[in-house]
C-alpha positions in Angstrom: 81.5 71.8 102.6 82.0 74.2 105.7 79.0 75.5 107.1 79.0 78.5 110.0 78.5 77.5 113.6 76.3 80.6 113.8 78.8 81.6 117.2 79.4 85.3 117.2 82.4 86.8 116.0 83.1 89.9 118.3 86.0 91.7 117.7 89.8 90.0 118.4 91.7 92.4 120.3 94.9 90.4 120.4 94.6 90.1 116.5 94.7 93.6 116.3 97.8 93.5 118.5 100.1 91.2 116.6 98.9 93.3 113.1 100.6 96.1 115.4 103.4 93.8 116.1 103.6 92.9 112.2 103.5 96.2 110.8 105.9 97.9 113.2 108.1 94.9 112.6 107.9 95.5 108.6 108.9 99.0 109.0 111.9 98.4 111.3 113.3 95.9 109.0 112.8 97.6 105.7 114.9 100.4 107.6 117.6 97.6 108.0 117.3 97.0 104.1 116.7 101.2 103.6 113.6 99.8 101.8 115.6 97.7 99.5 118.7 99.6 98.4 121.3 97.5 98.7 124.2 100.4 97.8 127.5 99.4 96.7 128.8 102.9 98.1 129.8 103.6 101.1 128.2 104.4 104.2 128.8 107.5 105.8 127.6 106.9 109.4 128.1 103.3 110.7 129.0 101.1 113.8 130.5 98.3 114.8 127.5 96.5 115.8 125.4 96.9 112.6 126.1 93.3 112.0 124.7 91.7 114.7 122.0 94.3 114.5 121.0 93.2 111.2 121.3 89.7 112.0 119.2 90.1 115.1 116.5 91.7 113.3 116.6 89.2 110.5 116.3 86.2 112.8 112.9 87.8 114.6 111.5 90.1 111.7 112.7 88.7 108.1 109.9 86.6 106.5 108.0 86.4 109.9 106.0 90.1 109.9 104.6 89.5 106.8 103.7 85.6 107.2 101.7 87.2 110.7 100.4 89.8 108.4 99.1 87.0 106.0 98.1 84.1 108.6 95.7 87.6 109.9 94.6 88.7 106.5 92.9 84.7 106.4 91.3 85.4 109.9 90.0 88.5 109.0 88.2 86.5 105.7 87.2 84.0 107.7 85.3 86.5 110.2 83.8 88.4 107.3 82.5 85.8 105.2 80.9 83.8 108.5 79.4 86.6 109.3 77.5 86.6 105.7 76.8 83.4 106.1 74.6 84.2 109.4 72.4 86.5 107.8 72.4 83.7 105.1 74.5 85.6 102.4 77.0 84.6 100.2 80.5 86.9 100.3 82.4 85.3 97.2 81.7 88.1 94.7 81.6 90.8 97.8 85.1 89.6 98.6 86.2 89.1 95.2 85.6 93.0 94.8 87.5 93.6 97.8 90.6 92.1 96.8 90.4 94.2 93.7 90.2 97.2 95.8 93.1 95.9 97.5 94.8 95.6 94.3 94.8 99.2 93.6 95.7 100.0 97.3 98.9 97.8 96.1 99.1 100.1 92.9 99.3 103.0 94.9 101.3 101.8 97.3 104.0 100.3 94.6 104.4 103.7 92.8 106.5 104.7 96.4 107.8 101.3 97.6 108.9 98.4 94.9 108.5 95.6 97.4 104.6 96.3 98.1 102.9 93.0 99.4 99.4 94.0 98.6 99.3 93.2 95.0 100.3 89.8 95.9 97.5 89.1 99.0 95.3 90.4 96.6 95.7 87.5 94.5 96.8 84.9 97.0 93.4 86.3 98.7 91.3 85.4 95.7 92.3 81.7 96.4 90.4 81.9 99.6 87.4 82.2 98.1 86.7 78.3 96.6 89.1 76.8 99.7 86.5 78.3 102.6 83.9 76.2 100.8 85.7 73.3 101.8 85.0 70.8 105.1 88.2 71.6 107.6 89.3 68.3 106.8 90.4 68.7 103.7 91.5 72.4 104.6 94.0 70.9 107.0 95.4 68.8 104.5 95.9 71.9 102.0 98.1 73.6 104.9 100.1 70.5 105.4 100.6 70.2 101.7 102.1 74.2 101.7 104.0 74.1 104.7 106.4 70.8 103.6 107.4 73.8 100.6 106.3 71.5 98.1 108.3 73.5 94.9 111.4 73.0 97.1 110.8 69.5 97.7 110.7 68.9 94.2 113.5 70.3 93.2 115.6 69.0 95.7 114.1 65.6 94.9 114.4 66.1 91.4 117.3 67.9 90.9 115.4 70.8 89.2 116.8 74.6 89.2 115.1 77.6 89.1 116.7 80.2 87.1 116.6 83.5 89.0 118.8 85.7 86.9 115.6 87.4 85.9 114.9 88.9 89.6 119.1 89.8 89.9 118.3 91.5 86.6 115.8 93.8 87.7 117.0 94.1 91.1 119.7 95.6 89.6 117.8 98.3 87.5 115.8 99.1 90.0 118.2 99.9 92.5 119.6 102.3 90.0 116.7 104.2 89.7 116.8 104.4 93.7 120.1 105.6 94.3 120.4 108.0 91.2 116.6 108.6 89.5 113.9 110.9 90.4 110.7 110.8 92.0 108.9 110.2 88.6 111.5 107.7 87.2 111.5 105.7 90.3 107.7 105.2 90.2 107.8 104.4 86.5 109.9 101.5 87.1 108.1 100.3 90.1 105.0 100.7 88.4 106.7 98.8 85.4 108.5 96.0 87.3 107.2 95.7 90.9 104.7 93.0 90.9 107.0 90.7 88.3 109.9 91.5 91.2 107.9 90.3 94.0 106.4 87.5 92.7 110.1 86.2 91.4 110.8 86.7 94.7 108.6 85.1 96.8 109.6 82.5 94.3 113.2 82.9 95.5 112.9 83.1 98.9 110.1 79.9 99.2 107.3 82.3 100.0 105.2 81.6 97.5 103.2 78.6 99.0 104.3 79.5 102.3 102.3 83.1 102.3 99.1 81.1 100.9 99.5 78.0 103.4 99.4 81.1 106.4 96.2 82.6 104.1 94.6 79.5 104.6 95.7 78.5 108.2 94.6 82.0 109.5 90.9 81.3 107.7 91.2 77.8 109.5 92.4 79.1 113.1 89.1 81.3 112.9 87.5 78.7 112.2 87.8 76.8 115.5 88.0 80.2 117.1 91.5 79.9 118.5 92.3 83.2 118.9 89.6 83.7 121.2 90.0 82.7 125.3 87.4 79.6 124.9 87.8 76.0 126.9 91.1 74.5 125.9 92.3 77.3 123.7 94.8 78.4 126.0 96.3 75.3 126.4 96.7 74.5 122.5 98.4 77.7 122.4 100.6 76.9 124.9 101.1 73.5 123.3 102.6 75.5 120.2 104.3 77.5 121.7 106.3 75.1 123.3 107.2 72.6 119.9 107.6 75.4 118.1 110.3 76.5 120.4 112.1 73.2 120.5 112.2 72.7 117.2 113.7 76.4 116.4 116.9 75.6 119.0 117.0 72.1 117.4 117.4 74.1 113.9 118.9 77.1 115.3 122.2 74.7 115.5 121.7 72.6 112.2 123.4 73.0 109.3 121.3 73.2 106.2 123.5 72.5 103.8 122.4 71.7 100.2 118.8 71.6 102.2 118.8 75.3 102.7 116.5 76.2 100.3 113.6 73.7 101.6 114.5 74.1 105.2 114.9 77.9 105.7 111.3 78.8 104.9 110.3 76.1 107.6 112.4 77.3 109.9 111.0 80.8 109.7 107.6 79.1 109.8 108.4 77.9 113.4 109.5 81.1 114.4 106.5 82.6 113.4 104.7 80.2 114.9 106.3 80.7 117.9 106.4 84.4 118.2 102.5 84.3 117.6 101.5 81.5 120.1 104.3 83.5 122.4 102.1 86.7 122.1 98.2 85.2 122.6 99.5 82.9 125.4 101.2 86.3 127.2 97.9 88.3 126.3 95.8 86.0 128.1 98.1 85.1 130.7 98.9 88.1 132.1 96.8 92.0 132.2 100.3 93.8 132.0 100.8 92.4 128.3 97.6 93.4 127.9 98.3 96.6 128.9 101.7 97.1 127.3 100.2 95.8 124.2 97.2 97.5 123.7 99.2 100.3 122.5 99.8 97.9 119.3 96.3 97.2 119.0 95.9 101.3 118.3 98.7 100.6 115.6 97.2 97.4 114.1 93.8 99.0 113.8 95.2 100.9 111.0 97.4 98.8 109.5 96.8 99.1 106.0 97.1 102.8 106.1 100.3 102.6 108.3 101.5 99.9 105.4 101.1 102.8 102.8 102.3 105.8 105.1 105.9 103.6 105.5 106.4 103.2 102.2 105.7 107.0 101.1 107.9 107.8 104.4 110.6 105.4 104.0 111.6 105.6 100.6 111.7 109.4 100.5 113.7 109.3 103.7 116.4 106.5 102.2 116.1 107.0 98.6 118.2 109.5 96.1 115.1 111.8 95.2 114.7 111.9 98.6 117.0 112.6 101.5 119.4 109.6 100.2 120.2 108.2 104.0 120.6 105.0 101.7 124.4 105.8 101.7 124.6 108.2 104.9 123.1 105.8 107.8 124.3 102.6 108.6 122.3 99.7 109.9 121.7 100.9 113.4 121.4 104.5 112.9 118.7 103.3 110.3 116.8 101.0 112.6 116.4 104.2 114.5 114.6 105.8 111.9 112.5 103.1 111.6 111.8 103.3 115.6 111.1 106.8 115.2 108.8 106.0 112.0 106.7 103.5 114.4 106.3 106.3 117.5 105.1 109.4 114.9 102.7 106.5 112.8 101.3 105.3 116.3 100.5 108.9 117.4 98.9 109.8 114.2 97.1 106.4 114.8 95.7 107.9 118.4 95.0 111.1 117.3 93.1 109.7 114.2 90.9 107.6 116.5 89.8 109.9 119.0 87.9 111.6 115.8 87.3 108.7 113.8 86.2 104.9 114.3 88.4 103.3 111.5 91.6 104.5 109.9 91.6 106.4 106.4 92.3 103.8 104.7 90.3 101.0 106.1 87.4 103.3 106.3 87.2 103.7 102.6 88.2 100.6 102.0 85.5 99.3 104.0 82.7 101.7 102.4 84.1 100.7 98.5 83.9 97.3 99.7 79.9 97.2 100.8 79.3 100.3 98.2 75.8 99.1 96.6 75.6 98.2 92.5 73.5 100.4 90.6 70.3 99.1 90.3 67.3 100.4 87.6 63.5 99.9 88.7 62.7 100.0 84.8 
């Protein structure tokens, strides 16, 4: 059974920077996808570079930003759990309640944006509780098992196929609402099908086991204290960067063919590791990088608030009940809109933190997490 090492868990600025990168990347890629509206209507304003922009951002962001978010979620769990262990307290029930609160935030978010991940993250988060009691050697075994994409590998070896027709059926219905429905029709449709849609998409895209892998990996990296510049940790990140870059370059020239459903998620995982290790290495190696990324720290400290805000703002901009930009703006123009959203939300974050220590939803989540249960003296 794992026991705390009783080392202090100070705030990890590079983790905040990574959160900021993840949320900004999510906003930009959601803009590429017009916030999940893949219309068949002709788009009014397009540019010749649209497809190139889409391909580059898909390579850099698609599946990687949510993965970084998941890894840092696991890291946050470790820090809170370890802090409570050092005080001689059990954090399991409190964390389960925290995940219930996250699920409620997800219900609010999915009313605006059908691609909500908070509800799924809340379910994944509950699995961290029993895993957190295991010794590190068993945790690494679980990480390795999940990293090889066991579901896709099983299907490949046995010839099993997963029927995804229900996924496309839901997508078709939801897309119609996004393009031509009222806000209330969208909200009801999203609330009814959003969770199922995202669960089925996770199965389709290979993220079902990979996100859980990253949750656990984040917790394990916390145990190893790898996000702190201690001992040989920076050398470890350099090794991860070099090896992941080599794998990414090799797979970039490979023809996956029939192995695509298995190899593509693994390829995305190595791109994610390359991004994270590059950021951590550069953060500790160069003061100039820290100064630049400090702005993303501010953005990352308000990651929950920013995630919900991008759903509300983005869907108003692109959905038919709002400005209906889904058929007005091509990919490049849509990315410009996404960049403007990032800048506007960053300015709001700076303003907010000049007056408060936590983001609005972050503060509310913390207060509700640590709310004391009613107890009677009788």
